[in-house]
Structures are given as C-alpha cells and as structure tokens.
N, CA, C and O of each residue as an XYZ file, in Angstrom:
804
protein
N     -82.788     55.239     12.837
C     -82.841     56.139     11.699
C     -83.897     55.653     10.708
O     -83.952     54.466     10.389
N     -84.738     56.572     10.221
C     -85.788     56.171      9.285
C     -85.261     56.171      7.855
O     -84.087     56.452      7.614
N     -86.150     55.850      6.904
C     -85.732     55.730      5.501
C     -85.157     57.040      4.985
O     -84.164     57.039      4.258
N     -85.772     58.157      5.356
C     -85.273     59.447      4.887
C     -83.861     59.708      5.414
O     -83.016     60.251      4.702
N     -83.615     59.319      6.658
C     -82.282     59.499      7.231
C     -81.237     58.660      6.513
O     -80.130     59.131      6.255
N     -81.585     57.414      6.188
C     -80.657     56.562      5.449
C     -80.481     57.057      4.020
O     -79.380     56.989      3.474
N     -81.550     57.554      3.410
C     -81.413     58.141      2.067
C     -80.376     59.256      2.087
O     -79.532     59.349      1.195
N     -80.447     60.103      3.116
C     -79.514     61.221      3.207
C     -78.092     60.729      3.415
O     -77.150     61.267      2.834
N     -77.938     59.701      4.248
C     -76.598     59.160      4.506
C     -75.989     58.569      3.243
O     -74.783     58.681      3.022
N     -76.822     57.936      2.406
C     -76.329     57.284      1.198
C     -76.238     58.220     -0.008
O     -75.799     57.794     -1.076
N     -76.643     59.486      0.139
C     -76.832     60.344     -1.022
C     -75.542     60.708     -1.762
O     -75.599     61.030     -2.948
N     -74.405     60.670     -1.113
C     -73.147     61.025     -1.779
C     -72.820     60.078     -2.913
O     -73.369     58.979     -2.994
N     -71.929     60.502     -3.785
C     -71.595     59.696     -4.950
C     -70.756     58.473     -4.584
O     -70.806     57.456     -5.276
N     -69.992     58.568     -3.508
C     -69.149     57.451     -3.093
C     -69.957     56.459     -2.250
O     -70.966     56.818     -1.642
N     -69.492     55.206     -2.225
C     -70.121     54.205     -1.372
C     -69.836     54.520      0.098
O     -68.710     54.864      0.458
N     -70.860     54.400      0.941
C     -70.656     54.566      2.384
C     -69.831     53.396      2.906
O     -68.932     53.577      3.727
N     -70.142     52.199      2.426
C     -69.385     51.003      2.776
C     -68.555     50.598      1.559
O     -68.830     51.049      0.447
N     -67.569     49.773      1.753
C     -66.757     49.332      0.621
C     -67.570     48.413     -0.287
O     -68.627     47.916      0.103
N     -67.070     48.194     -1.495
C     -67.798     47.387     -2.476
C     -67.638     45.894     -2.232
O     -68.456     45.099     -2.697
N     -66.588     45.502     -1.503
C     -66.365     44.082     -1.252
C     -67.351     43.569     -0.197
O     -67.844     44.353      0.614
N     -67.642     42.276     -0.198
C     -68.585     41.739      0.784
C     -68.021     41.781      2.193
O     -66.808     41.857      2.390
N     -68.906     41.733      3.156
C     -68.497     41.604      4.552
C     -67.665     40.336      4.728
O     -67.967     39.309      4.119
N     -66.629     40.399      5.548
C     -65.707     39.266      5.719
C     -66.422     38.003      6.188
O     -66.087     36.906      5.740
N     -67.401     38.138      7.082
C     -68.083     36.952      7.585
C     -69.062     36.389      6.557
O     -69.250     35.175      6.478
N     -69.674     37.254      5.783
C     -70.547     36.788      4.704
C     -69.726     35.948      3.729
O     -70.143     34.857      3.338
N     -68.567     36.455      3.341
C     -67.706     35.722      2.417
C     -67.213     34.415      3.047
O     -67.217     33.365      2.405
N     -66.795     34.497      4.295
C     -66.254     33.323      4.988
C     -67.301     32.214      5.096
O     -66.985     31.045      4.874
N     -68.531     32.564      5.429
C     -69.564     31.571      5.680
C     -70.217     31.049      4.398
O     -70.676     29.907      4.364
N     -70.266     31.866      3.348
C     -71.054     31.505      2.178
C     -70.230     31.168      0.937
O     -70.785     30.687     -0.051
N     -68.916     31.409      0.965
C     -68.090     31.151     -0.218
C     -68.133     29.683     -0.626
O     -68.063     29.374     -1.816
N     -68.247     28.781      0.333
C     -68.258     27.355      0.019
C     -69.634     26.798     -0.272
O     -69.780     25.607     -0.545
N     -70.652     27.655     -0.215
C     -72.024     27.212     -0.455
C     -72.312     27.209     -1.947
O     -72.102     28.212     -2.630
N     -72.786     26.099     -2.442
C     -73.088     25.993     -3.873
C     -74.259     26.904     -4.222
O     -75.338     26.764     -3.645
N     -74.064     27.846     -5.165
C     -75.192     28.693     -5.584
C     -76.294     27.810     -6.166
O     -76.116     27.173     -7.203
N     -77.430     27.785     -5.480
C     -78.427     26.773     -5.833
C     -79.824     27.350     -6.021
O     -80.813     26.640     -5.835
N     -79.919     28.611     -6.381
C     -81.257     29.148     -6.589
C     -81.365     30.593     -6.155
O     -80.537     31.428     -6.516
N     -82.398     30.880     -5.375
C     -82.735     32.251     -5.029
C     -82.203     32.634     -3.654
O     -82.236     31.840     -2.714
N     -81.714     33.857     -3.559
C     -81.229     34.404     -2.299
C     -81.884     35.750     -2.060
O     -82.236     36.456     -3.005
N     -82.046     36.104     -0.791
C     -82.542     37.433     -0.431
C     -81.556     38.057      0.548
O     -81.166     37.441      1.540
N     -81.164     39.288      0.251
C     -80.325     40.086      1.144
C     -81.248     41.096      1.810
O     -81.697     42.052      1.177
N     -81.522     40.879      3.075
C     -82.475     41.690      3.830
C     -81.744     42.872      4.451
O     -80.782     42.693      5.197
N     -82.209     44.088      4.137
C     -81.501     45.326      4.500
C     -80.175     45.380      3.751
O     -79.103     45.472      4.349
N     -80.277     45.319      2.424
C     -79.108     45.164      1.552
C     -78.258     46.412      1.437
O     -77.102     46.322      1.023
N     -78.792     47.583      1.790
C     -78.014     48.809      1.658
C     -77.557     49.035      0.233
O     -78.350     48.933     -0.703
N     -76.277     49.343      0.066
C     -75.717     49.634     -1.254
C     -75.402     48.368     -2.060
O     -74.903     48.456     -3.182
N     -75.689     47.215     -1.501
C     -75.667     45.995     -2.285
C     -74.367     45.218     -2.340
O     -74.235     44.315     -3.166
N     -73.397     45.539     -1.486
C     -72.105     44.858     -1.626
C     -72.213     43.354     -1.441
O     -71.573     42.598     -2.171
N     -73.018     42.901     -0.470
C     -73.170     41.460     -0.272
C     -74.063     40.840     -1.336
O     -73.791     39.739     -1.815
N     -75.128     41.545     -1.706
C     -76.045     41.036     -2.727
C     -75.338     40.870     -4.069
O     -75.523     39.867     -4.759
N     -74.532     41.856     -4.429
C     -73.811     41.786     -5.705
C     -72.793     40.645     -5.667
O     -72.631     39.933     -6.658
N     -72.116     40.466     -4.554
C     -71.158     39.360     -4.429
C     -71.865     38.024     -4.620
O     -71.346     37.134     -5.295
N     -73.045     37.884     -4.028
C     -73.812     36.653     -4.220
C     -74.203     36.469     -5.683
O     -74.129     35.359     -6.211
N     -74.616     37.544     -6.332
C     -75.012     37.469     -7.742
C     -73.829     37.074     -8.621
O     -73.983     36.285     -9.553
N     -72.668     37.613     -8.332
C     -71.460     37.250     -9.088
C     -71.182     35.751     -8.945
O     -70.702     35.115     -9.884
N     -71.479     35.197     -7.788
C     -71.243     33.773     -7.551
C     -72.290     32.888     -8.213
O     -72.124     31.670     -8.271
N     -73.367     33.488     -8.711
C     -74.351     32.700     -9.435
C     -75.728     32.616     -8.814
O     -76.609     31.947     -9.354
N     -75.932     33.287     -7.679
C     -77.255     33.310     -7.066
C     -78.184     34.257     -7.829
O     -77.733     35.233     -8.430
N     -79.469     33.961     -7.797
C     -80.504     34.890     -8.243
C     -80.934     35.674     -7.014
O     -81.560     35.112     -6.115
N     -80.607     36.974     -6.958
C     -80.664     37.718     -5.700
C     -81.728     38.807     -5.708
O     -81.841     39.585     -6.655
N     -82.506     38.842     -4.625
C     -83.376     39.970     -4.316
C     -82.683     40.796     -3.237
O     -82.359     40.275     -2.170
N     -82.454     42.075     -3.508
C     -81.860     42.991     -2.532
C     -82.974     43.884     -1.995
O     -83.549     44.675     -2.743
N     -83.280     43.762     -0.705
C     -84.405     44.465     -0.100
C     -83.887     45.551      0.844
O     -83.039     45.285      1.696
N     -84.397     46.767      0.690
C     -84.021     47.847      1.599
C     -85.086     48.937      1.534
O     -85.822     49.039      0.553
N     -85.164     49.757      2.597
C     -86.143     50.846      2.563
C     -85.535     52.164      2.105
O     -86.222     53.185      2.088
N     -84.266     52.159      1.736
C     -83.625     53.349      1.175
C     -83.544     53.241     -0.341
O     -82.795     52.423     -0.875
N     -84.312     54.064     -1.022
C     -84.286     54.075     -2.488
C     -82.925     54.508     -3.007
O     -82.473     54.026     -4.045
N     -82.267     55.415     -2.292
C     -80.944     55.892     -2.706
C     -79.931     54.749     -2.637
O     -79.123     54.578     -3.549
N     -79.975     53.970     -1.561
C     -79.061     52.836     -1.430
C     -79.289     51.821     -2.542
O     -78.333     51.293     -3.110
N     -80.541     51.551     -2.850
C     -80.837     50.557     -3.881
C     -80.393     51.016     -5.262
O     -80.011     50.192     -6.093
N     -80.438     52.317     -5.519
C     -79.923     52.826     -6.794
C     -78.420     52.570     -6.881
O     -77.912     52.210     -7.943
N     -77.715     52.754     -5.777
C     -76.282     52.448     -5.753
C     -76.046     50.942     -5.948
O     -75.091     50.538     -6.612
N     -76.919     50.125     -5.367
C     -76.794     48.675     -5.546
C     -76.957     48.308     -7.013
O     -76.232     47.453     -7.522
N     -77.899     48.943     -7.695
C     -78.089     48.651     -9.124
C     -76.864     49.071     -9.931
O     -76.468     48.372    -10.864
N     -76.261     50.205     -9.581
C     -75.053     50.656    -10.281
C     -73.898     49.691    -10.045
O     -73.149     49.370    -10.969
N     -73.757     49.231     -8.803
C     -72.682     48.294     -8.480
C     -72.885     46.984     -9.239
O     -71.922     46.396     -9.732
N     -74.134     46.527     -9.332
C     -74.423     45.303    -10.087
C     -74.081     45.482    -11.563
O     -73.538     44.575    -12.194
N     -74.401     46.653    -12.110
C     -74.091     46.919    -13.518
C     -72.585     46.927    -13.753
O     -72.108     46.433    -14.774
N     -71.834     47.494    -12.796
C     -70.372     47.509    -12.918
C     -69.807     46.100    -12.923
O     -68.815     45.827    -13.600
N     -70.431     45.205    -12.173
C     -69.963     43.817    -12.098
C     -70.637     42.927    -13.149
O     -70.365     41.729    -13.233
N     -71.515     43.530    -13.942
C     -72.192     42.828    -15.039
C     -73.022     41.657    -14.528
O     -72.972     40.560    -15.083
N     -73.787     41.901    -13.463
C     -74.694     40.886    -12.935
C     -76.085     41.483    -12.775
O     -76.258     42.699    -12.699
N     -77.065     40.597    -12.727
C     -78.449     41.019    -12.550
C     -78.787     41.002    -11.071
O     -78.453     40.057    -10.357
N     -79.452     42.053    -10.616
C     -79.872     42.162     -9.226
C     -81.298     42.705     -9.206
O     -81.579     43.752     -9.791
N     -82.180     42.002     -8.543
C     -83.555     42.505     -8.395
C     -83.624     43.293     -7.097
O     -83.421     42.733     -6.019
N     -83.908     44.584     -7.189
C     -84.007     45.415     -5.996
C     -85.469     45.576     -5.604
O     -86.344     45.751     -6.452
N     -85.711     45.510     -4.298
C     -87.063     45.610     -3.748
C     -87.073     46.734     -2.726
O     -86.451     46.623     -1.669
N     -87.777     47.816     -3.036
C     -87.869     48.959     -2.132
C     -89.021     48.706     -1.168
O     -90.188     48.836     -1.537
N     -88.690     48.345      0.065
C     -89.731     47.977      1.023
C     -89.241     48.165      2.443
O     -88.048     48.052      2.725
N     -90.175     48.454      3.332
C     -89.904     48.495      4.765
C     -90.050     47.076      5.298
O     -91.107     46.462      5.158
N     -88.995     46.561      5.905
C     -88.998     45.173      6.369
C     -90.051     44.915      7.435
O     -90.466     43.773      7.631
N     -90.484     45.960      8.121
C     -91.491     45.784      9.162
C     -92.875     45.568      8.556
O     -93.787     45.083      9.226
N     -93.023     45.932      7.285
C     -94.319     45.790      6.618
C     -94.340     44.656      5.606
O     -95.413     44.251      5.157
N     -93.177     44.138      5.240
C     -93.102     43.166      4.156
C     -92.812     41.772      4.699
O     -91.865     41.576      5.461
N     -93.621     40.826      4.309
C     -93.398     39.427      4.676
C     -93.200     38.623      3.401
O     -94.165     38.422      2.663
N     -91.984     38.150      3.110
C     -91.764     37.349      1.901
C     -92.631     36.094      1.913
O     -92.967     35.564      2.972
N     -92.981     35.636      0.738
C     -93.770     34.414      0.636
C     -93.010     33.240      1.246
O     -91.783     33.179      1.176
N     -93.742     32.321      1.835
C     -93.121     31.165      2.488
C     -92.373     30.303      1.475
O     -92.799     30.142      0.332
N     -91.250     29.755      1.925
C     -90.446     28.811      1.139
C     -90.111     29.337     -0.252
O     -90.230     28.627     -1.251
N     -89.690     30.599     -0.291
C     -89.361     31.258     -1.556
C     -87.875     31.177     -1.879
O     -87.498     31.093     -3.048
N     -87.029     31.202     -0.851
C     -85.592     31.374     -1.040
C     -84.788     30.159     -0.566
O     -85.234     29.373      0.270
N     -83.596     30.043     -1.130
C     -82.637     29.026     -0.705
C     -81.594     29.595      0.245
O     -80.844     28.850      0.875
N     -81.552     30.915      0.343
C     -80.607     31.603      1.227
C     -81.213     32.930      1.653
O     -81.716     33.692      0.827
N     -81.158     33.197      2.953
C     -81.553     34.508      3.475
C     -80.394     35.078      4.275
O     -79.886     34.436      5.194
N     -79.982     36.280      3.923
C     -78.870     36.970      4.574
C     -79.380     38.236      5.246
O     -80.120     39.020      4.653
N     -78.968     38.419      6.498
C     -79.257     39.655      7.230
C     -77.936     40.159      7.795
O     -77.353     39.525      8.674
N     -77.468     41.285      7.297
C     -76.176     41.820      7.736
C     -76.353     43.232      8.295
O     -76.720     44.159      7.573
N     -76.087     43.374      9.578
C     -76.065     44.664     10.265
C     -77.393     45.413     10.156
O     -77.424     46.607      9.860
N     -78.475     44.698     10.399
C     -79.788     45.321     10.486
C     -79.981     45.799     11.919
O     -80.025     44.993     12.848
N     -80.094     47.102     12.094
C     -80.148     47.702     13.425
C     -81.586     48.085     13.761
O     -82.061     49.162     13.402
N     -82.265     47.178     14.458
C     -83.638     47.399     14.899
C     -83.764     47.038     16.378
O     -83.003     46.204     16.868
N     -84.702     47.644     17.094
C     -84.981     47.161     18.451
C     -85.338     45.678     18.411
O     -85.929     45.199     17.444
N     -84.972     44.955     19.475
C     -85.071     43.507     19.452
C     -86.461     42.971     19.073
O     -86.525     42.058     18.249
N     -87.560     43.473     19.612
C     -88.850     42.884     19.221
C     -89.102     42.977     17.716
O     -89.673     42.060     17.124
N     -88.681     44.076     17.097
C     -88.859     44.225     15.658
C     -87.910     43.308     14.895
O     -88.303     42.692     13.904
N     -86.666     43.215     15.350
C     -85.711     42.332     14.689
C     -86.146     40.874     14.798
O     -86.007     40.112     13.841
N     -86.665     40.484     15.947
C     -87.133     39.105     16.118
C     -88.222     38.779     15.105
O     -88.269     37.664     14.587
N     -89.096     39.737     14.817
C     -90.125     39.527     13.807
C     -89.539     39.350     12.425
O     -89.979     38.488     11.665
N     -88.539     40.167     12.092
C     -87.860     40.027     10.794
C     -87.174     38.664     10.698
O     -87.218     38.018      9.652
N     -86.546     38.232     11.784
C     -85.865     36.934     11.791
C     -86.851     35.790     11.557
O     -86.559     34.864     10.800
N     -87.999     35.853     12.193
C     -89.009     34.810     12.015
C     -89.512     34.773     10.578
O     -89.666     33.698      9.998
N     -89.769     35.950     10.001
C     -90.257     36.001      8.617
C     -89.178     35.515      7.643
O     -89.486     34.873      6.639
N     -87.914     35.822      7.946
C     -86.823     35.332      7.105
C     -86.774     33.806      7.143
O     -86.574     33.162      6.113
N     -86.956     33.228      8.336
C     -86.907     31.763      8.458
C     -88.010     31.098      7.654
O     -87.769     30.092      6.988
N     -89.212     31.645      7.706
C     -90.316     31.017      6.975
C     -90.177     31.224      5.475
O     -90.776     30.487      4.692
N     -89.388     32.222      5.062
C     -89.195     32.480      3.629
C     -88.197     31.532      2.986
O     -88.098     31.474      1.760
N     -87.450     30.782      3.808
C     -86.410     29.884      3.289
C     -86.947     28.463      3.171
O     -87.641     27.972      4.061
N     -86.620     27.821      2.074
C     -87.035     26.437      1.829
C     -86.266     25.466      2.724
O     -85.191     25.790      3.228
N     -86.822     24.290      2.910
C     -86.127     23.233      3.660
C     -84.768     22.963      3.029
O     -84.658     22.798      1.814
N     -83.735     22.921      3.867
C     -82.377     22.709      3.383
C     -81.646     23.994      3.057
O     -80.440     23.980      2.815
N     -82.369     25.107      3.048
C     -81.754     26.397      2.741
C     -81.004     26.972      3.939
O     -81.123     26.479      5.061
N     -80.236     28.017      3.679
C     -79.343     28.604      4.680
C     -79.856     29.956      5.165
O     -80.357     30.765      4.384
N     -79.720     30.181      6.455
C     -79.981     31.475      7.087
C     -78.661     31.974      7.663
O     -77.944     31.220      8.320
N     -78.341     33.241      7.418
C     -77.109     33.803      7.978
C     -77.382     35.208      8.483
O     -77.921     36.052      7.766
N     -77.003     35.440      9.722
C     -77.051     36.790     10.297
C     -75.671     37.191     10.770
O     -74.970     36.421     11.425
N     -75.294     38.414     10.424
C     -74.106     39.065     10.976
C     -74.566     40.426     11.485
O     -75.202     41.179     10.748
N     -74.252     40.747     12.729
C     -74.681     42.033     13.273
C     -73.789     42.477     14.414
O     -72.969     41.708     14.913
N     -73.955     43.716     14.820
C     -73.189     44.239     15.946
C     -73.634     43.521     17.223
O     -74.809     43.566     17.587
N     -72.704     42.869     17.889
C     -73.009     42.114     19.104
C     -73.219     43.066     20.286
O     -72.603     44.128     20.361
N     -74.095     42.667     21.201
C     -74.339     43.477     22.394
C     -73.053     43.691     23.191
O     -72.895     44.727     23.838
N     -72.132     42.725     23.154
C     -70.873     42.842     23.890
C     -69.968     43.922     23.306
O     -69.038     44.377     23.972
N     -70.229     44.332     22.080
C     -69.373     45.337     21.450
C     -69.446     46.684     22.167
O     -68.496     47.467     22.139
N     -70.573     46.938     22.801
C     -70.774     48.226     23.468
C     -69.698     48.486     24.515
O     -69.171     49.595     24.604
N     -69.371     47.466     25.308
C     -68.388     47.628     26.377
C     -67.039     46.996     26.081
O     -66.037     47.370     26.690
N     -66.995     46.044     25.156
C     -65.762     45.288     24.963
C     -65.206     45.337     23.548
O     -64.157     44.752     23.278
N     -65.890     46.022     22.644
C     -65.425     46.118     21.271
C     -65.265     47.560     20.838
O     -65.259     48.477     21.659
N     -65.135     47.741     19.538
C     -64.895     49.082     19.000
C     -65.922     49.413     17.923
O     -66.296     48.558     17.119
N     -66.374     50.671     17.920
C     -67.268     51.161     16.874
C     -68.685     50.640     17.041
O     -69.074     50.169     18.110
N     -69.443     50.737     15.964
C     -70.818     50.246     15.981
C     -71.763     51.183     16.710
O     -71.338     52.192     17.272
N     -73.054     50.847     16.699
C     -74.055     51.687     17.369
C     -73.804     51.761     18.865
O     -73.339     50.799     19.477
N     -74.114     52.902     19.443
C     -73.951     53.065     20.883
C     -75.271     52.878     21.628
O     -75.322     52.989     22.852
N     -76.315     52.598     20.896
C     -77.632     52.385     21.498
C     -77.802     50.902     21.794
O     -77.914     50.109     20.859
N     -77.825     50.495     23.070
C     -77.957     49.071     23.376
C     -79.273     48.473     22.889
O     -79.393     47.256     22.749
N     -80.246     49.321     22.634
C     -81.547     48.836     22.196
C     -81.543     48.207     20.820
O     -82.461     47.460     20.483
N     -80.518     48.495     20.004
C     -80.457     47.918     18.659
C     -79.323     46.900     18.535
O     -78.944     46.512     17.430
N     -78.788     46.471     19.679
C     -77.753     45.440     19.698
C     -78.352     44.128     20.188
O     -79.357     44.135     20.899
N     -77.751     43.009     19.819
C     -78.296     41.710     20.179
C     -77.152     40.713     20.312
O     -76.006     41.017     19.980
N     -77.475     39.530     20.796
C     -76.479     38.471     20.931
C     -76.775     37.356     19.932
O     -77.892     37.226     19.431
N     -75.759     36.566     19.660
C     -75.939     35.414     18.774
C     -76.970     34.452     19.352
O     -77.749     33.856     18.608
N     -76.979     34.297     20.674
C     -77.916     33.362     21.297
C     -79.365     33.843     21.155
O     -80.272     33.027     20.994
N     -79.587     35.153     21.213
C     -80.938     35.671     20.976
C     -81.424     35.301     19.575
O     -82.551     34.839     19.396
N     -80.563     35.510     18.598
C     -80.917     35.205     17.211
C     -81.156     33.709     17.045
O     -82.150     33.294     16.448
N     -80.247     32.912     17.572
C     -80.384     31.457     17.472
C     -81.686     30.994     18.124
O     -82.327     30.058     17.646
N     -82.071     31.647     19.211
C     -83.305     31.277     19.889
C     -84.536     31.465     19.023
O     -85.481     30.680     19.101
N     -84.528     32.505     18.194
C     -85.652     32.726     17.276
C     -85.653     31.689     16.168
O     -86.717     31.233     15.748
N     -84.474     31.311     15.689
C     -84.391     30.399     14.544
C     -84.514     28.926     14.910
O     -84.826     28.110     14.042
N     -84.280     28.560     16.165
C     -84.285     27.138     16.530
C     -85.598     26.416     16.207
O     -85.549     25.255     15.799
N     -86.760     27.039     16.368
C     -87.987     26.308     16.011
C     -88.093     25.978     14.523
O     -88.859     25.097     14.132
N     -87.322     26.691     13.691
C     -87.398     26.513     12.247
C     -86.190     25.780     11.656
O     -86.298     25.155     10.601
N     -85.054     25.856     12.328
C     -83.801     25.483     11.674
C     -82.815     24.865     12.663
O     -82.936     25.038     13.876
N     -81.847     24.149     12.121
C     -80.735     23.625     12.914
C     -79.619     24.660     12.933
O     -79.193     25.139     11.882
N     -79.153     25.002     14.112
C     -78.125     26.026     14.254
C     -76.749     25.405     13.979
O     -76.337     24.455     14.644
N     -76.066     25.953     13.003
C     -74.727     25.494     12.639
C     -73.670     26.249     13.440
O     -72.679     25.666     13.879
N     -73.886     27.540     13.623
C     -72.931     28.382     14.340
C     -73.681     29.511     15.020
O     -74.571     30.116     14.422
N     -73.334     29.796     16.253
C     -73.888     30.937     16.979
C     -72.810     31.423     17.930
O     -72.581     30.811     18.973
N     -72.148     32.512     17.584
C     -70.995     32.956     18.372
C     -70.761     34.454     18.236
O     -71.294     35.110     17.341
N     -69.955     34.968     19.144
C     -69.446     36.329     19.031
C     -68.108     36.258     18.308
O     -67.202     35.542     18.734
N     -67.988     37.001     17.216
C     -66.788     36.932     16.377
C     -66.090     38.285     16.350
O     -66.738     39.324     16.223
N     -64.764     38.265     16.471
C     -63.984     39.490     16.398
C     -63.723     39.895     14.958
O     -63.420     39.057     14.108
N     -63.845     41.193     14.695
C     -63.597     41.727     13.351
C     -62.572     42.853     13.461
O     -62.848     43.864     14.108
N     -61.387     42.705     12.841
C     -60.369     43.758     12.948
C     -60.789     45.021     12.208
O     -61.262     44.963     11.073
N     -60.611     46.151     12.860
C     -60.898     47.458     12.255
C     -59.760     48.407     12.604
O     -58.979     48.146     13.519
N     -59.674     49.500     11.875
C     -58.653     50.519     12.132
C     -59.362     51.792     12.538
O     -60.251     52.260     11.827
N     -58.975     52.368     13.689
C     -59.628     53.589     14.152
C     -59.070     54.805     13.400
O     -58.099     54.672     12.655
N     -59.673     55.991     13.587
C     -59.238     57.177     12.839
C     -57.774     57.552     13.047
O     -57.183     58.241     12.215
N     -57.188     57.101     14.156
C     -55.769     57.385     14.416
C     -54.849     56.335     13.805
O     -53.628     56.418     13.937
N     -55.437     55.349     13.138
C     -54.628     54.318     12.497
C     -54.296     53.136     13.370
O     -53.485     52.294     12.985
N     -54.915     53.050     14.560
C     -54.649     51.933     15.458
C     -55.563     50.751     15.140
O     -56.722     50.935     14.770
N     -55.040     49.556     15.284
C     -55.835     48.343     15.079
C     -56.732     48.108     16.288
O     -56.268     48.119     17.429
N     -58.010     47.896     16.032
C     -58.979     47.626     17.083
C     -59.792     46.397     16.697
O     -59.647     45.873     15.592
N     -60.640     45.942     17.600
C     -61.483     44.776     17.325
C     -62.935     45.106     17.596
O     -63.289     45.517     18.701
N     -63.781     44.924     16.586
C     -65.228     45.029     16.751
C     -65.776     43.634     17.010
O     -65.239     42.650     16.501
N     -66.841     43.544     17.796
C     -67.448     42.267     18.129
C     -68.794     42.135     17.429
O     -69.685     42.966     17.609
N     -68.931     41.088     16.635
C     -70.154     40.846     15.878
C     -70.824     39.559     16.327
O     -70.164     38.598     16.721
N     -72.147     39.559     16.258
C     -72.922     38.331     16.428
C     -72.956     37.621     15.076
O     -73.265     38.236     14.056
N     -72.640     36.335     15.071
C     -72.602     35.546     13.844
C     -73.436     34.290     14.062
O     -73.129     33.471     14.928
N     -74.494     34.145     13.267
C     -75.373     32.986     13.403
C     -75.657     32.420     12.013
O     -76.076     33.139     11.106
N     -75.420     31.114     11.867
C     -75.735     30.416     10.627
C     -76.607     29.218     10.958
O     -76.354     28.503     11.927
N     -77.637     29.004     10.143
C     -78.568     27.919     10.402
C     -79.022     27.304      9.086
O     -78.932     27.929      8.029
N     -79.511     26.070      9.166
C     -80.037     25.366      8.000
C     -81.514     25.044      8.277
O     -81.858     24.413      9.277
N     -82.348     25.487      7.382
C     -83.794     25.337      7.544
C     -84.194     23.872      7.485
O     -83.746     23.126      6.614
N     -85.043     23.472      8.423
C     -85.570     22.110      8.427
C     -86.776     21.996      7.507
O     -87.356     20.919      7.380
C-alpha cells in the first residue's frame, strides 16, 4: 500500500490501532534507561513513539502518511509530551550516521530487499551501545498464526533480520514470538511475530 492508501486508512477520527504501545515494544524497552534520542521508523499513529516520549526519550516519529503523523501529534499532545514528526518515505531517507540511541521498527511491511535496506540504514543511524528493536509479522504466521498480511512477500523471519544486523550489532534476541489476539467471533487466537533486539557495536 502506498502513502495515499495509508492516508485513506488513517483518515477516520478514531485510531486504527490502540493508543497503548505494542506488547513486545513495552516488554523489551521498559527496562531500558531513556538515554537520549530515539527514532520510531514507520511510526504510524505514534503509539510506540508517544510511549517512548512519555518515558523520557527525545523521539523522532518517521512515516510516509501525513494523516497518521497528524494523529501522532494529537496523541502526543494528549499525553503532554513533545514528539518530532518526520514526513518521509523510508526508501528515500537515510538518517545521519550515529544519530540515535534507539531505533525501533514495528510492523513495517515491505518486500524483503527494501526492508533489508531500511534495516541497514537503521543500524548505521544508531550510536555504539545503542539499541535496535524490530517487531514484525513473522513469515510463519501465514500458515501457523492468525491475522496479519497474507502476502508472503512482505513477511520475514527473525533470522533474516538478525542476519542484516549482525555486521553492525550483537544480537540479544532473535525469535518467533506468540501474540494473543481475539478474532471477530471472540475466540482467542495466536499471531506469530518476528522479534529481534540488538546492541550496536
């Protein structure tokens, strides 16, 4: 889906996603001392970026949907935190090297060659000792999980992501993680996500 398609999806007054952070983002980063600048890559409506800002990070929220970023600014205002929004296409934007102490990528759905490029640029944007975190729909979710994209071309594995980051960082965690969800009939199901955390060398 292009920027116009995401703008249309986000255009309603209500949040498409809930305002609380993703469970894995909270689980992995809650114990991390807010120590400077963070970037939320493909931030959408800003739920993770705003959560980081509330914790004390100086956050850049990057997305190619202007509508989503406007919602992120509103959410930040509701929580009384500052959020710098950056309207940019990730395929065209390369953050300056060693700019951030934390880079977060949550549910960025791109074909693998394009995602690998974003992952590499994210790694070079993080300072030595900084954290990289990716959460995304795992390739195994297509056949063994629930929900998520049905296009295998935009799904990936934790090991693929870790493989891109290994030249830059030490891998702390690379696994397929189950996420409980409720289907439209009210039944409990499990979605499978790729979860990768690394520390920049």
